[in-house]
C-alpha positions in Angstrom: -51.2 28.5 199.7 -48.0 30.7 199.9 -45.3 31.4 197.4 -42.4 28.9 197.3 -40.0 31.8 198.4 -42.2 32.3 201.5 -41.8 28.7 202.5 -38.0 28.9 201.9 -37.8 31.9 204.2 -39.7 29.9 206.8 -37.5 26.9 206.4 -34.3 29.1 206.6 -35.6 30.5 210.0 -36.5 27.0 211.2 -33.0 25.8 210.3 -31.5 28.6 212.3 -33.6 27.6 215.3 -32.6 23.9 214.9 -28.9 24.8 214.8 -29.3 26.8 218.0 -31.2 23.9 219.7 -28.7 21.3 218.5 -25.8 23.4 219.7 -27.6 23.8 223.1 -28.0 20.0 223.2 -24.4 19.5 222.3 -23.3 21.8 225.2 -25.4 19.7 227.6 -23.9 16.5 226.2 -20.4 17.9 226.8 -21.3 18.6 230.4 -22.7 15.1 230.8 -19.4 13.8 229.3 -17.5 15.7 232.0 -19.7 14.2 234.7 -19.3 10.7 233.2 -15.6 11.1 233.4 -15.5 12.1 237.1 -18.0 9.3 238.0 -16.5 6.7 235.6 -19.8 6.1 233.8 -19.6 4.8 230.2 -20.3 7.1 227.3 -22.6 4.6 225.7 -25.8 4.0 227.7 -28.3 1.9 225.6 -31.1 2.2 228.2 -30.9 6.0 228.1 -30.9 5.9 224.3 -34.1 3.8 224.4 -35.7 6.3 226.6 -34.8 9.1 224.2 -36.2 7.2 221.2 -39.4 6.5 223.2 -39.7 10.2 224.1 -39.2 11.2 220.4 -42.0 8.8 219.3 -44.3 10.0 222.0 -43.8 13.7 221.0 -44.1 13.0 217.3 -47.2 14.6 215.8 -46.2 14.0 212.2 -45.9 14.4 209.3 -42.7 12.3 209.6 -43.3 8.7 210.5 -41.8 7.6 213.9 -39.1 5.5 212.3 -37.8 8.4 210.2 -37.7 10.7 213.2 -35.9 8.0 215.2 -33.4 7.7 212.4 -32.7 11.4 212.6 -32.2 11.1 216.4 -30.0 8.1 216.0 -27.6 10.3 214.1 -27.9 13.2 216.6 -27.1 10.8 219.4 -24.2 9.3 217.5 -22.7 12.8 217.1 -23.4 13.7 220.7 -21.8 10.4 221.9 -18.7 11.2 219.8 -18.6 14.7 221.4 -18.7 13.1 224.8 -15.9 10.7 223.8 -13.8 13.6 222.5 -14.5 15.4 225.8 -13.2 12.4 227.7 -10.2 12.1 225.4 -9.3 15.8 225.6 -9.5 15.6 229.4 -7.3 12.6 229.5 -4.8 14.5 227.2 -5.0 17.5 229.5 -4.4 15.3 232.5 -1.4 13.5 230.8 2.1 14.8 231.3 3.2 17.3 228.7 6.0 16.7 226.2 8.3 19.7 226.2 9.6 20.8 222.9 6.6 19.5 221.0 5.0 22.1 218.8 1.5 23.4 219.7 -1.2 22.6 217.2 -1.5 25.2 214.5 -4.7 26.8 213.2 -5.0 24.2 210.4 -5.0 21.5 213.1 -7.7 23.3 215.0 -9.8 23.9 211.9 -9.7 20.2 211.1 -11.0 19.4 214.6 -13.8 22.0 214.5 -14.5 22.0 210.8 -14.0 25.8 210.8 -11.2 27.8 209.5 -9.9 30.8 211.4 
């Protein structure tokens, strides 16, 4: 059995890998959102979500119970769906006529949207 610090180092590396994978998944979800917009498909597709949950349960080798892993994926999918909705909303905004004389969003506005300050 290893030292607690060894496990924490391992968890930190796994967290970095998870962030990279979730970001990659988010980019794919954004692209799907763009495709849904041009094909007029709905953002919410319950049948697709059922397939995802089934895939998650099939791939699960433990130690998390299926239901707990599905709960994690429910949250991931909820965030990805929101990202797709935002993609659709931002595209609609980009397609809308512009209001001249209206101030551009400042960096504080952008940081609220991204959660990051510049």
